[in-house]
N, C-alpha and C positions, 0 to 999 in steps of 0.2 A: 290279318292274314287268314281269311276265311275261304278264299277261292282255292280249289284243288285242281291241278293240271296233271293228268296221267301221262306217264312215260311208259310206252310199251316197247318190247325188245324185238320181237319177230324172229328170234332164233331160239333153238332149244339148248344150245351149249354156248356159254359166254366165256371167251378166253382171250380176247385181244385187248391188251393194255391201250392200244391206240383207239380202238372203238370205245372203250370205257372212258377215255379222255374226252372224246367228242360228246358222249352222252352226259358226262359231268358238266361240260361247258353249257349244254342245253339246260340241264337242271339248274345251274347257277343263274341263267337268264330268267327262268321261271321264278326262282326264289327271290331274285333281285327285283322282280316285278310285284313283290309282296304276295306271292302265291305259295301254296304247299306243292312240293314235287312228290307225286305219288308214283312209285315204281311198281308197275303191274308185272309180276314175274310168272304169271300163269303160262304154262307150256314150257318154261325153262326147266330143264332137267339137271343141268350142272353149271357151275360157275367156278372159274379158276381163282386161285388165291390172288393172282396178279390183277385180274379184272375187278374182283371185290375190293382190293386195296385201292386201285386207281380210281374207281368210282366212289365208293362209300368212305374209304379211309381218307382219301385226299379231300373229299367234300367236308369231312369232319374237321380237318386241319384248316381249310379255307374259311369255313363258317364259324368255327368255334363250337364247343359242345352244346351250349344252350340253344343257339340258333339251329344247329343241325337237328337236334331232337325235336325241336318245335316245327321245323319246316319239311323234314324228310319223312316220308311214309313208305312202307313196303307192304305189299299185299300179294296173296296167292303164291307165296314162295314155299317150296317143299323144305323138309327138314335139313337136307344136305346144303341147299342154297342158303338158308337162314344161318346155318352154322358157319359157313364160309364168310358171310357178311359180318356176323358177330365177331368172328376172329379178327377180321381186318379192322373193325372199329376198336376192339380192345387193344390191338397193337398200336394203332395210331393215337388212341387216348393216352397211352403211356408217354407219348411224346409231348402231349399238351401239359400234363401234370404228373409227376412221379407218383403222387398220392392216388391218382385215378386208376392206376393199373391193378 
């Protein structure tokens, strides 16, 4: 898995669970084609908890922890966006394994 495919958002505020679901499906196609999914969050000013959960949290559940951290990359995210993504991942990780929380 050496090939990286970048996913760009084109919006400054990410808040739709439905949009996150479509992006997640696209990311799964990338990952299932044995590529890394790199999320370019440059220009994104905010991300809702529901968007972060639907995209990153559900990806974690679908891929499993090891594959998720191997295949998913985030770049150019501001501190607020990174915090929201991290919180979604921590919450979903607790559902994978009680010891992971």
